[in-house]
N, C-alpha and C positions, 0 to 999 in steps of 0.2 A: 506491498501499498505506498504511496505517496504523502508528502503531509497537511492535503486538504483532504486526504481518508478516505479517498473512490481508490479502485485499482486504475492503473495504468492500463491504458489502451491496448500498448501494443502485447499487454501481460492479456489482456483478456479478449486480442482477435488470436492470440494461440490458443483458445481452448476452441474444443470440439462442439459446432452449432448441435446438433445431437445426443447432445453429454448433456445441456444443460439448455432450452430456450427460453431463459431470463437472461445469463448469463449473454448470450447473442444480442437482444434486446437490448440489454443494457451497451450495447459497444455499440448498436445502432445508433442509440441514443447522444452516447457521448460523439461521434462521427458528424451528425448534422448538427452535433453544437457547436465542435468547432468547425466548420461550414460553412456557418450563416455570417460568417465575416469574412472579411474580403481582405483585410488586411492579418490574418493570424494562417492564412489560406498565405498570400503574397510570402511571407515571413517566414512561413516552412519550407515552402518550392526556392526559396532565396536560398536557406540554411543547409537541402540535399544538392543541390544546384553545385554553388558555391566554397561553402565546407563555412568553419566557423568563422563567426564573425562578432562585434563590438554593437553595443544597440546605434552608435551615431554611426558606423557604417553601414547597416540595415539600413536607418531611417533616409541616409543619404542616396542609398542606392536605388531604393523606392519611392522615395522624392515624398514622404510622412515625417508629419510630426512624430519628436522623441517620447511625448506623451503614449500616441499609440499605440507607437512600436511595440513602447517598455510594458503596458498592454497585454499586449500578445503574447509577446516572448512571458511574462508571466503567466497567463491561462494555460500557454500549450507547457509550463515545465508544467503545472500540475493536470497537466492531460498525462501527461508520462512520457512525450511527443520529442522532447528535447532536453539536455545538460546545459547547465550553467561550472566553467570553469572561470576564479579566480586568480590570476598570475601575479606576485608580489615584484617589484620593480622598484628595489630597495627597502630604507625603513616603513615608509606612511603611504608609498604610492602603489597603487593596485592599481590592475587593466580586470576585465570582466571581459568572456566569452561565450559565446553560444553554439551550442552547435544540432545537431538533429540526431537522435534515435539511432545506433547505429545501421540496426537492419529497417532501416525507415526507406531511405531509399529502393530494398527490393519486392518492399512492401507497399511501394506504392509503384511503381513497376508492374507488380500484377494486378492494379486494379485497371491503372490504363489499359496496359494493355487485353483484357476481361471486356470492356466498358467499351473495346472499338468497334 
């Protein structure tokens, strides 16, 4: 479980639908909620395509305000789709980078190829 109290979308996605209809329903609800926001979708696709990025880099690439991107990153992290990485540079300076879940790219490719 992640800190929001819900299981990760990816972990639930691995569960077999035949074993639990409720789990599949829960996964679908989480995915629909994820896809409701264009910013979240754009951020997720950018992280999968380009690799790890900082908040300001994502905001600049997507031409969206920092607050909107920050909110989207927080929500994606609560869904279990991205990871936050802190890199310390010096005593007081830290850089924060975000990256997509490792197996997310293969899952997205599978979903996109099956929808065509």
